[in-house]
C-alpha positions as CSV (number, residue, x, y, z in Angstrom):
1,X,12.8,1.0,12.3
2,X,12.7,0.9,8.7
3,X,10.7,-1.7,7.0
4,X,12.5,-2.5,2.9
5,X,11.0,-4.1,-0.1
6,X,13.6,-5.3,-2.2
7,X,12.1,-6.2,-5.7
8,X,14.6,-9.1,-7.4
9,X,15.1,-12.6,-7.3
10,X,14.5,-13.8,-4.0
11,X,11.7,-13.5,-1.1
12,X,8.9,-14.3,0.3
13,X,6.2,-13.1,-2.1
14,X,6.2,-14.0,-5.8
15,X,5.1,-11.1,-8.1
16,X,1.9,-11.6,-10.0
17,X,1.4,-8.4,-11.3
18,X,3.1,-4.9,-11.2
19,X,1.6,-1.8,-13.3
20,X,1.3,1.8,-12.9
21,X,-2.1,2.9,-12.1
22,X,-0.7,6.4,-12.4
23,X,2.6,7.5,-13.7
24,X,5.9,5.7,-14.0
25,X,5.1,2.3,-13.0
26,X,8.4,0.0,-11.3
27,X,10.1,-2.7,-13.1
28,X,8.4,-6.2,-12.5
29,X,10.3,-9.0,-10.4
30,X,10.3,-12.2,-9.8
31,X,9.8,-12.1,-5.7
32,X,9.6,-9.4,-3.3
33,X,11.4,-9.2,0.2
34,X,10.1,-7.5,3.3
35,X,13.0,-7.1,5.6
36,X,13.5,-4.9,8.9
37,X,16.2,-2.5,9.2
38,X,17.8,-0.1,11.6
39,X,19.2,2.5,8.8
40,X,18.7,3.0,5.6
41,X,21.1,2.5,2.6
42,X,22.1,6.2,0.8
43,X,19.9,6.9,-1.8
44,X,22.7,7.1,-4.2
45,X,23.8,3.1,-3.1
46,X,22.6,0.7,-6.1
47,X,20.5,-2.4,-4.6
48,X,22.3,-5.5,-4.8
49,X,22.8,-7.5,-8.1
50,X,19.9,-9.4,-7.3
51,X,17.4,-6.9,-6.8
52,X,15.9,-4.7,-9.2
53,X,14.7,-1.8,-6.9
54,X,14.0,-1.1,-3.3
55,X,11.7,0.8,-1.7
56,X,11.7,2.1,2.7
57,X,9.6,3.6,4.9
58,X,8.4,3.2,8.6
59,X,5.1,2.5,9.9
60,X,4.2,5.5,12.5
61,X,1.1,6.7,13.9
62,X,-2.1,6.8,12.1
63,X,-3.1,10.1,10.7
64,X,-5.9,12.3,10.1
65,X,-8.1,10.6,12.3
66,X,-10.6,11.0,15.3
67,X,-10.0,9.2,18.3
68,X,-13.5,7.1,17.5
69,X,-12.1,6.1,14.1
70,X,-9.4,5.0,15.8
71,X,-10.8,3.2,18.2
72,X,-13.0,1.3,15.7
73,X,-10.3,0.8,13.7
74,X,-8.5,-0.8,16.2
75,X,-11.4,-2.8,17.5
76,X,-11.9,-4.5,13.5
77,X,-8.3,-4.9,12.0
78,X,-6.7,-7.6,11.9
79,X,-2.8,-8.1,12.1
80,X,-0.8,-9.0,9.4
81,X,0.9,-12.8,8.9
82,X,-2.3,-14.5,9.2
83,X,-1.7,-17.4,7.8
84,X,-4.7,-17.7,5.7
85,X,-3.8,-14.5,4.3
86,X,-1.6,-15.8,1.0
87,X,-2.4,-12.8,-1.0
88,X,-1.0,-9.7,-0.8
89,X,-0.4,-6.0,-2.2
90,X,2.3,-3.3,-2.3
91,X,0.6,0.1,-3.5
92,X,3.2,2.7,-3.4
93,X,1.8,6.1,-3.9
94,X,3.1,9.9,-4.6
95,X,0.9,12.6,-3.9
96,X,0.9,15.7,-5.9
97,X,3.0,19.6,-4.4
98,X,-1.1,20.4,-4.7
99,X,-1.6,18.1,-1.5
100,X,1.5,19.0,0.6
101,X,0.5,22.5,0.5
102,X,-3.2,21.6,1.9
103,X,-2.5,22.5,5.7
104,X,-3.5,19.3,7.7
105,X,-7.2,20.4,8.3
106,X,-8.0,20.7,4.6
107,X,-6.1,17.2,3.6
108,X,-8.4,15.8,6.7
109,X,-11.6,17.3,4.8
110,X,-10.4,15.5,1.5
111,X,-9.1,12.3,3.5
112,X,-12.6,11.5,5.5
113,X,-15.2,14.0,5.1
114,X,-15.1,14.3,1.0
115,X,-13.8,11.0,0.6
116,X,-14.7,8.8,3.0
117,X,-11.3,7.0,2.9
118,X,-11.8,5.2,6.6
119,X,-15.7,4.7,6.6
120,X,-15.5,3.4,3.2
121,X,-12.5,1.2,4.1
122,X,-14.0,-0.1,7.4
123,X,-16.5,-2.6,4.8
124,X,-13.4,-4.5,4.2
125,X,-12.3,-5.0,7.5
126,X,-11.1,-7.5,9.7
127,X,-10.4,-9.3,6.0
128,X,-8.1,-7.1,4.5
129,X,-5.1,-6.3,6.6
130,X,-3.2,-3.4,6.4
131,X,-0.1,-1.3,6.9
132,X,0.8,2.3,6.1
133,X,4.6,3.2,5.5
134,X,5.6,6.5,5.5
135,X,8.4,7.3,3.2
136,X,8.2,11.1,2.0
137,X,10.4,12.5,5.0
138,X,12.7,9.5,3.9
139,X,13.7,11.2,0.1
140,X,11.7,8.0,-1.3
141,X,10.3,7.9,-4.5
142,X,7.2,7.8,-3.1
143,X,5.1,9.5,-0.1
144,X,3.4,6.4,0.9
145,X,3.7,2.3,0.7
146,X,0.7,0.4,1.4
147,X,1.1,-3.4,2.0
148,X,-2.4,-5.3,2.2
149,X,-2.8,-9.0,2.9
150,X,-5.6,-10.6,2.4
151,X,-7.2,-14.0,1.8
152,X,-7.8,-16.0,-1.8
153,X,-11.3,-15.6,-1.3
154,X,-11.1,-11.9,-0.3
155,X,-9.7,-10.7,-3.6
156,X,-12.8,-9.2,-5.0
157,X,-13.1,-7.1,-2.0
158,X,-9.7,-5.9,-2.4
159,X,-10.4,-5.0,-6.1
160,X,-13.6,-3.3,-4.7
161,X,-11.7,-1.4,-2.4
162,X,-9.2,-0.3,-4.6
163,X,-11.9,0.6,-7.2
164,X,-13.6,2.9,-4.4
165,X,-10.4,4.5,-3.6
166,X,-9.6,5.3,-6.9
167,X,-13.2,7.0,-7.4
168,X,-12.6,9.6,-4.3
169,X,-11.7,13.1,-4.5
170,X,-8.3,12.4,-2.4
171,X,-7.1,10.3,-5.3
172,X,-7.0,13.5,-7.7
173,X,-4.2,14.1,-5.5
174,X,-2.4,11.4,-6.7
175,X,0.3,11.9,-9.1
176,X,2.0,8.2,-9.2
177,X,0.8,5.1,-8.2
178,X,2.4,1.4,-8.8
179,X,-0.4,-1.6,-8.0
180,X,2.0,-4.6,-7.0
181,X,0.1,-8.0,-6.6
182,X,1.5,-11.0,-5.0
183,X,1.4,-14.5,-3.2
184,X,3.2,-16.0,-0.9
185,X,6.1,-18.2,-2.5
């Protein structure tokens, strides 16, 4: 099952910001719709006229984690769709060829041993819920689509989380990132 993020005139989320953090951005839109799909449209197919762009990904098993980290995440991470979580962010990321040339073990070392991606993010759970969608193997323009949801009172916490992640050695491998902020319409 795929998840399709469609920016345009319709959708349950109102886009409040859409800016490039690194590399090329995406056009801002009024709304963002999120829909499940059992198939993807061919990459050559243009989105419907009411959409500016579409990104698709799939949720997969958790990667780059050790058993204790996965257990800790499962025990504290909140689910998506909480009524109080009226703020959201979609952050599509494309990593460099240098990242993908590394072995799994080398990526894990940068991801956690050097960048403390999991340990640093745990501080913000369960206030901030997250779902990672993989897109690289689908031929999408981004490798990952990260979806976050949080209540308005946790907006500053979310800004701290994003700032922390962008200061890590892992972020040196990011060649394109778009920061899209939303509120429930």
